[in-house]
N, C-alpha and C positions, 0 to 999 in steps of 0.2 A: 442885248442884241437878240433879235428874234430869229427863229429858224424859218427857212423858206417854206412855203406851203407845199405839202406833198402832192406830187403829180398823180393823177388817177392812173391805175394800171390799164394798159390797152391790150387788145387781142391782136396777135400777129400770127402769121403762118409758121408752123414748125418747120425748120429747115430739113428735117429728116423725113417726116411723113406728110407734111403739107396741111395737117389738121390745125385747128385753132389752139393757140398757146397764149396763156396769160403772161404778158411781159411786165413783170413787176416784182417787188421784193417778196411777195407771197409765194412765188414759184421758184424753188431752189434750182430747178433744171433749166431756167430760162437761158436762151431763147427757145429751148425745146419744150414740147408739151409734157414730157415725162422723163423719168430717169432712164427708162428703156431706150427712148430715142437718143438721149444724150450718150449712152453707152454704145449704141449702134454707130453713131457718128465717130466716136473715139476709135472704135474698132476699124472703121473704114480708113481713117487716117493712119492708124498703126500698121495696117496691112498694105499701105500705099495705094489704095484705090483712088485717092485724091492726090493729084500731083500738080505742082506748079511748073509750067513749061519754062525751060531755060536753055540757053545755048551752052554747050560744054566749054569750060575754060581750058586754057593750056595745061593747067595742073591736072584736070580730070583726064585729059587725053594722055598725058605722060603716065598717070597712075594706071590707066587701062592697058598700057603697053607692058606693064610689069606684072608678073604673076608670082605667087609664092614659090612655085617650083623652079623658077628661073633665077638662080643666084650665080653671081660671078665666082670664079674659082677661088679668089682670095677673100671672099666675103663670108666670114664666120658667123655673122649675125643671123643669117637665115638658115643655117644648117642645124 
């Protein structure tokens, strides 16, 4: 059984800076142009600069109504 022919690497726009980025196995940071752009993108996700819009669910609304300082008199779990 023979291996399929390797595809030539192509150049794409880096999602972080917009510069040229080699999209192929020779670029460990792909689709980014560099490790720096890859880390900047990860930091943006970690700091919630990128968000996926969604409608709040009934569970989210119920959780927002409860705060840690509001415990019922007989609830020893939160004291």
